[in-house]
N, C-alpha and C positions, 0 to 999 in steps of 0.2 A: 405176523412178522412183517418189517420189513426187508427187503431185498436192499442190498447193499450196496445200490442204484441211487435205490430213492434215501436212503442217509447221506450220501453224497452231497446228491440233491439240495437234501433240505440246509446242510451244513456250505454249500456254496451259497444257499441265497443267505443266513447268517449272514457268512464272510463278504458280500459285498453289499450287503445293508448296513454294516458295521464300516467296509471304507466310507460309504458313501455317507454318513456318520459324520466320521472322524475328518472325510473333506471342508463338510460345512461348517462344520463346527472352528477346524482351520481358519476356513475364511472368517469367518464371523471375526476372529479372535484378531486376526491380520484387519481388516476393518472394523473391530476398533480401538489395536494398535494405533496406527494413524489417525484417526480421526482422534484423538488422545493428545500424541504429535504438537497437529491443527492446534486445536483447542488451547492447548499451554502456551506453546510458542505466539498466537495474537494476542493471549491476556494484556499482556503491555501494552500492546498498541489501541484495543476496544475499553482502556482501563484510559488511557490518556485521551483517546477520543471523548468519551463522555467528558469524564473533567473539565475539558479542551470547552468543550457542545455548551455545557453550567457558566464557565467563565466566558465568552460570548455572551451565551443571553442574559446575563447579569451588567456588563459593561459594555455595550454592543449595541445593549435587541435584535437583539437577531430574532427574528420571524421563523425560518429555516433554514436548514442548512442543506445544502446542497453536494458538499466536499470532504474531507479532510486529508488535511497535508505533514506531511515531518519532513525537514531540511533540519539536516546538521553541515551549518558551514560553524562559524565559531566558537557558536553554543550552539545548542538542540534550540528549535522553534517550533507552537504546533498552529496551523495554522488553519481554520472554521472558512471558507466559505459558506456566502447565503444572503438570505434578502434580511435588511431590516425592520424595523415597523413603518419607513416610509418608502416600500416595496424595491431599496434603492440594494444593488450587487454589493455586495461587502466583504472583505478577506479582513479576516480576525485574526492577529500574529499574535497568540503570545511566544513568551519566553518561559523553557521547561525550568529552569531556578529562578526567580526572582526576575523580579523587572517591572518592567511597565509595558500593557498590552498596548499593544498597535491597532488602531480599524482604519482600514485602504476602502476607498471606496475603489473595485473594482473601474468603473466609469475615468475612472484621474490613469487609468496606466491601460498598459498590452493586456492582452488577452493572456490566458495560456497558449491557445493558438494561435499566434502570433508567434509570441517566443519559438515554441516548437516550426514556429517556418522560420523565419530563422537562423537557426541550426539549422533545421533542412536545409536551406539555399546556401548557405556556408559552406558546412561539414561535410554534406550525405552520409549519416553516420549508417550503419549495417544495423543497432536495434535501438534505440528510445530506449532507457530503464524507466525512467523517475522523472515528473517533469513539479517543483514545488513552490511555491513562496517561502521566502524566508529573509532576515535581515544581517547584511554586511556591510559593516564599518558605516554603521547607523543609519545603510541605504536600504530600501524596500529594494528585493531583487526576484527575481525566477532562481533557479536551480534547474539545471537540464540535464542530468548523467543520462552518457549512453556507451554505449561501443561502438568508433570508428572503422572504417573501412576494414582496416586490422586484426578487430574485435578488440585493438585495448581499448580500458575505462576512461572515460573523459569527464567532464563538467565542465558546464560554461555559465558562468552568473551573465544576466541578464540585467539592468537597471527595471526597474519596474516601467518610471515614467515614461521614459524617453526609447529602451529596449538595443541599447548601447550595450557593446559586450564591458564589464566588469571586471573579469577576470574568467582564464580559462585555462585552466589541468591537462595535458595531455599524455594517455601512453602511459595511463599508470597497469 
């Protein structure tokens, strides 16, 4: 026959095993929930990326992809950056809802880093949120989205060829 102390120890071991099992189960459930939210939230972006890549391969002979951008100005544009069959760096700008595909040689304009440098030198933002090529007033532009020194949302549109400021929206 077991003593009272042995019974308490056995119950205590069983209780701590249940607690550990329940904690591990809760951690697993939280991880699965977080992963599901992330995967569900990124599904539209991944689908747009895949579709834009197919179009870029078909219309611009894109050989390999180096980046994917989404620009929301007057309309939404998807841009695939990469190299074409001639090994030239290109941007393939695709409107989300109909319209013509625009293929731009990156050598004919400023780079993403040059666009960033121009915004940094002029505005000294607290944080850059996004840099994406797109179309504005039928011209190719770099859209730079950032938080200014006061933490307010700002947009700068820079002409792709010249780097000049096309439009600036401050303090949203």
